[in-house]
C-alpha positions in Angstrom: 2.0 2.3 -12.5 5.4 4.2 -12.5 5.5 8.0 -12.1 6.4 8.4 -15.8 3.2 6.9 -16.7 1.4 9.2 -14.5 3.1 12.2 -15.7 2.5 11.2 -19.3 -1.3 10.5 -18.5 -1.6 13.9 -16.8 0.2 15.7 -19.6 -1.8 13.8 -22.3 -5.3 14.7 -20.4 -4.2 18.3 -20.3 -3.5 18.4 -23.9 -6.8 16.7 -24.9 -8.9 18.7 -22.7 -7.2 21.9 -23.7 -7.4 21.1 -27.3 -10.9 20.4 -27.0 -11.4 23.8 -25.2 -9.4 25.6 -27.7 -11.7 23.9 -30.7 -14.7 25.0 -28.6 -13.6 28.5 -28.5 -12.7 28.7 -32.2 -16.3 27.2 -33.0 -17.8 30.0 -30.9 -16.4 32.8 -32.9 -12.5 32.9 -32.5 -12.0 31.3 -36.1 -10.3 29.0 -38.1 -6.8 29.3 -36.9 -7.9 28.8 -33.3 -9.7 25.5 -34.5 -6.5 24.5 -36.1 -4.4 25.0 -33.0 -6.9 22.8 -31.2 -6.4 20.1 -33.7 -2.7 20.2 -33.4 -3.1 19.9 -29.5 -5.2 16.9 -30.0 -2.8 15.3 -32.3 0.0 15.9 -29.7 -2.4 14.1 -27.1 -2.3 11.1 -29.4 1.3 11.0 -29.6 2.0 11.5 -25.6 -0.7 9.0 -24.5 0.8 6.3 -26.6 4.5 6.8 -25.0 3.2 4.6 -22.3 4.0 0.9 -23.7 1.1 -1.0 -22.4 -1.5 -2.9 -24.2 -3.8 -0.5 -26.1 -7.0 -1.6 -24.1 -5.2 -1.2 -20.8 -3.6 2.0 -21.9 -6.8 3.8 -22.8 -8.8 2.3 -20.0 -6.7 3.6 -17.4 -6.3 6.7 -19.2 -10.1 7.6 -19.5 -10.0 7.7 -15.7 -7.3 10.4 -15.7 -8.9 12.2 -18.7 -12.3 12.2 -16.6 -10.5 13.8 -13.6 -8.7 16.6 -15.5 -12.0 17.3 -17.6 -14.1 17.8 -14.5 -11.3 20.0 -12.8 -11.1 21.9 -16.0 -14.9 22.4 -16.0 -14.8 23.4 -12.3 -11.7 25.7 -12.2 -11.2 27.1 -15.8 -14.8 27.3 -17.1 -16.1 28.0 -13.4 -18.9 25.6 -13.8 -20.9 24.2 -10.8 -20.2 20.4 -10.9 -23.3 18.5 -9.8 -23.1 15.7 -7.4 -24.2 13.1 -9.8 -21.0 14.1 -12.0 -18.8 13.6 -8.8 -20.4 10.0 -8.3 -20.0 9.2 -11.9 -16.4 10.3 -11.9 -15.9 7.8 -8.8 -17.5 5.1 -10.9 -15.0 5.7 -13.7 -12.0 5.9 -11.5 -13.2 2.6 -10.0 -13.1 1.1 -13.4 -9.7 2.5 -14.2 -8.3 1.0 -11.1 -10.1 -2.3 -11.8 -8.3 -2.2 -15.3 -5.0 -1.3 -13.8 -4.7 -3.6 -10.9 -7.2 -6.6 -12.0 -4.7 -8.6 -13.9 
């Protein structure tokens, strides 16, 4: 995987996780405008992630591993959640699956 693909996946994951967090905030009292901003961020994620010119199944299979990493880091550092050991173990399983998809052919 090229550095550009890594940057695209990381940027897409940040957009997706941030968009979901913004929608979550909007649903918990910040209002419709905030929800709409979250929708726009999720739309941008869809455009960004598809800039990598891979087969769709490989693209999303590998991306899911990057998304999982960013999601857990957001939970830990942005939302100050305590991440249980089972979640970290599950993350390792997801990363392993992403690596199999990336390097298995």
